[in-house]
C-alpha positions as YAML, in Angstrom:
chain: A
units: angstrom
residues:
- id: 1
  name: UNK
  ca: [29.85, -6.58, 27.03]
- id: 2
  name: UNK
  ca: [29.92, -5.40, 30.38]
- id: 3
  name: UNK
  ca: [30.76, -1.86, 29.56]
- id: 4
  name: UNK
  ca: [28.10, -1.48, 26.59]
- id: 5
  name: UNK
  ca: [25.44, -2.66, 29.00]
- id: 6
  name: UNK
  ca: [26.59, -0.03, 32.03]
- id: 7
  name: UNK
  ca: [27.35, 2.67, 29.07]
- id: 8
  name: UNK
  ca: [24.33, 2.28, 27.91]
- id: 9
  name: UNK
  ca: [22.34, 1.85, 31.48]
- id: 10
  name: UNK
  ca: [23.75, 4.93, 32.53]
- id: 11
  name: UNK
  ca: [22.69, 7.25, 28.98]
- id: 12
  name: UNK
  ca: [18.68, 5.87, 29.42]
- id: 13
  name: UNK
  ca: [19.41, 6.90, 33.47]
- id: 14
  name: UNK
  ca: [21.32, 10.14, 32.90]
- id: 15
  name: UNK
  ca: [18.09, 10.64, 29.61]
- id: 16
  name: UNK
  ca: [15.61, 9.48, 32.04]
- id: 17
  name: UNK
  ca: [13.54, 12.59, 31.59]
- id: 18
  name: UNK
  ca: [13.74, 12.15, 27.54]
- id: 19
  name: UNK
  ca: [13.11, 8.71, 27.35]
- id: 20
  name: UNK
  ca: [10.43, 7.52, 30.31]
- id: 21
  name: UNK
  ca: [7.75, 10.07, 28.03]
- id: 22
  name: UNK
  ca: [8.12, 7.72, 24.91]
- id: 23
  name: UNK
  ca: [8.48, 4.71, 27.07]
- id: 24
  name: UNK
  ca: [5.48, 4.98, 28.56]
- id: 25
  name: UNK
  ca: [3.91, 5.85, 24.74]
- id: 26
  name: UNK
  ca: [4.43, 1.96, 23.36]
- id: 27
  name: UNK
  ca: [5.27, 0.57, 26.15]
- id: 28
  name: UNK
  ca: [1.35, -0.51, 27.24]
- id: 29
  name: UNK
  ca: [-0.21, -3.29, 27.89]
- id: 30
  name: UNK
  ca: [-2.06, -3.42, 23.53]
- id: 31
  name: UNK
  ca: [0.28, -0.68, 21.17]
- id: 32
  name: UNK
  ca: [3.36, -4.14, 21.00]
- id: 33
  name: UNK
  ca: [0.59, -5.66, 19.68]
- id: 34
  name: UNK
  ca: [-0.99, -3.88, 17.25]
- id: 35
  name: UNK
  ca: [1.57, -2.02, 15.50]
- id: 36
  name: UNK
  ca: [3.26, -6.36, 15.03]
- id: 37
  name: UNK
  ca: [-0.50, -6.89, 13.44]
- id: 38
  name: UNK
  ca: [-0.34, -4.18, 10.97]
- id: 39
  name: UNK
  ca: [3.86, -4.16, 10.09]
- id: 40
  name: UNK
  ca: [2.39, -6.90, 7.73]
- id: 41
  name: UNK
  ca: [0.06, -4.61, 6.16]
- id: 42
  name: UNK
  ca: [-2.90, -2.97, 6.65]
- id: 43
  name: UNK
  ca: [-6.04, -3.62, 8.48]
- id: 44
  name: UNK
  ca: [-9.31, -2.47, 9.29]
- id: 45
  name: UNK
  ca: [-10.65, -2.35, 13.12]
- id: 46
  name: UNK
  ca: [-12.15, -5.11, 13.48]
- id: 47
  name: UNK
  ca: [-10.11, -7.07, 11.38]
- id: 48
  name: UNK
  ca: [-7.09, -5.82, 13.57]
- id: 49
  name: UNK
  ca: [-10.05, -6.54, 16.58]
- id: 50
  name: UNK
  ca: [-10.03, -10.14, 15.59]
- id: 51
  name: UNK
  ca: [-5.97, -11.21, 15.78]
- id: 52
  name: UNK
  ca: [-6.12, -9.76, 19.11]
- id: 53
  name: UNK
  ca: [-8.11, -11.93, 21.29]
- id: 54
  name: UNK
  ca: [-9.24, -10.23, 24.42]
- id: 55
  name: UNK
  ca: [-9.02, -6.28, 23.45]
- id: 56
  name: UNK
  ca: [-12.31, -4.91, 24.55]
- id: 57
  name: UNK
  ca: [-13.70, -2.89, 21.56]
- id: 58
  name: UNK
  ca: [-13.04, 0.77, 23.56]
- id: 59
  name: UNK
  ca: [-9.77, -0.17, 24.62]
- id: 60
  name: UNK
  ca: [-8.70, -0.47, 20.65]
- id: 61
  name: UNK
  ca: [-10.04, 2.44, 19.61]
- id: 62
  name: UNK
  ca: [-8.38, 4.43, 21.89]
- id: 63
  name: UNK
  ca: [-5.17, 2.53, 21.76]
- id: 64
  name: UNK
  ca: [-5.68, 3.15, 17.85]
- id: 65
  name: UNK
  ca: [-5.87, 7.06, 18.69]
- id: 66
  name: UNK
  ca: [-3.25, 6.96, 21.17]
- id: 67
  name: UNK
  ca: [-1.08, 6.26, 18.16]
- id: 68
  name: UNK
  ca: [-2.15, 8.42, 15.26]
- id: 69
  name: UNK
  ca: [-1.63, 10.64, 18.04]
- id: 70
  name: UNK
  ca: [1.87, 9.25, 18.52]
- id: 71
  name: UNK
  ca: [2.84, 8.52, 14.85]
- id: 72
  name: UNK
  ca: [3.06, 5.80, 14.37]
- id: 73
  name: UNK
  ca: [-0.22, 4.76, 13.07]
- id: 74
  name: UNK
  ca: [-2.64, 6.20, 10.11]
- id: 75
  name: UNK
  ca: [-6.06, 6.29, 9.53]
- id: 76
  name: UNK
  ca: [-7.23, 6.37, 6.29]
- id: 77
  name: UNK
  ca: [-11.39, 6.78, 5.21]
- id: 78
  name: UNK
  ca: [-12.25, 4.52, 2.62]
- id: 79
  name: UNK
  ca: [-14.76, 5.28, 0.36]
- id: 80
  name: UNK
  ca: [-17.14, 2.09, 0.87]
- id: 81
  name: UNK
  ca: [-20.77, 1.71, 1.73]
- id: 82
  name: UNK
  ca: [-20.30, 2.05, 4.47]
- id: 83
  name: UNK
  ca: [-18.11, 4.58, 4.95]
- id: 84
  name: UNK
  ca: [-14.67, 1.79, 6.06]
- id: 85
  name: UNK
  ca: [-11.02, 3.38, 7.30]
- id: 86
  name: UNK
  ca: [-7.77, 1.28, 7.33]
- id: 87
  name: UNK
  ca: [-4.94, 1.53, 9.84]
- id: 88
  name: UNK
  ca: [-1.23, 1.66, 9.11]
- id: 89
  name: UNK
  ca: [1.89, 1.14, 10.35]
- id: 90
  name: UNK
  ca: [3.83, 4.90, 9.22]
- id: 91
  name: UNK
  ca: [8.09, 4.42, 8.87]
- id: 92
  name: UNK
  ca: [8.21, 5.66, 12.89]
- id: 93
  name: UNK
  ca: [5.78, 2.79, 13.43]
- id: 94
  name: UNK
  ca: [7.98, -0.24, 11.43]
- id: 95
  name: UNK
  ca: [10.87, 1.33, 13.30]
- id: 96
  name: UNK
  ca: [10.13, -0.62, 16.23]
- id: 97
  name: UNK
  ca: [9.84, -2.93, 14.24]
- id: 98
  name: UNK
  ca: [13.16, -5.11, 15.38]
- id: 99
  name: UNK
  ca: [12.49, -4.02, 19.21]
- id: 100
  name: UNK
  ca: [9.12, -5.39, 19.07]
- id: 101
  name: UNK
  ca: [10.10, -8.31, 17.49]
- id: 102
  name: UNK
  ca: [13.18, -9.02, 19.45]
- id: 103
  name: UNK
  ca: [10.41, -8.18, 23.15]
- id: 104
  name: UNK
  ca: [8.54, -10.85, 21.04]
- id: 105
  name: UNK
  ca: [11.12, -13.47, 21.12]
- id: 106
  name: UNK
  ca: [12.58, -13.19, 24.69]
- id: 107
  name: UNK
  ca: [8.90, -13.71, 25.91]
- id: 108
  name: UNK
  ca: [7.79, -16.58, 23.88]
- id: 109
  name: UNK
  ca: [11.90, -17.70, 24.89]
- id: 110
  name: UNK
  ca: [11.69, -16.83, 28.81]
- id: 111
  name: UNK
  ca: [8.20, -17.26, 29.70]
- id: 112
  name: UNK
  ca: [8.00, -20.58, 31.52]
- id: 113
  name: UNK
  ca: [10.90, -19.26, 33.51]
- id: 114
  name: UNK
  ca: [9.08, -16.25, 34.18]
- id: 115
  name: UNK
  ca: [6.79, -18.38, 35.51]
- id: 116
  name: UNK
  ca: [8.02, -21.32, 37.04]
- id: 117
  name: UNK
  ca: [9.70, -18.16, 39.46]
- id: 118
  name: UNK
  ca: [7.01, -17.04, 39.95]
- id: 119
  name: UNK
  ca: [5.19, -20.67, 41.34]
- id: 120
  name: UNK
  ca: [8.59, -20.67, 43.30]
- id: 121
  name: UNK
  ca: [8.04, -16.93, 45.38]
- id: 122
  name: UNK
  ca: [4.95, -17.93, 45.21]
- id: 123
  name: UNK
  ca: [4.78, -21.65, 46.63]
- id: 124
  name: UNK
  ca: [8.43, -19.85, 49.49]
- id: 125
  name: UNK
  ca: [6.08, -16.60, 50.49]
- id: 126
  name: UNK
  ca: [3.35, -19.17, 51.52]
- id: 127
  name: UNK
  ca: [5.36, -21.11, 53.76]
- id: 128
  name: UNK
  ca: [5.60, -20.35, 57.67]
...
């Protein structure tokens, strides 16, 4: 196991110039959650916004434009009155499903431990 981890770390570090720009595109505040919403089925803008508690209209619009530019989602104008727009995940975006689901599961499993570590750290840093 350590050999696999060491090899993966060495590979990532050796290729940091290629890895970092890709991670910058998918590891921001909303990308994982937006793609998670779109994974099961396409959705319209307001449906996505309702599913993502706390995202602003501007933040969602900007993120969707960025995801479309990066080839992770498609934007389809619907022939409705008024005109609607639907967003769908692309095969490239869908390829992130497994690692994103694993990351979300990890966050659920370890969130309390991180909160406890924060609390302990903050308590020890404020004591003289």
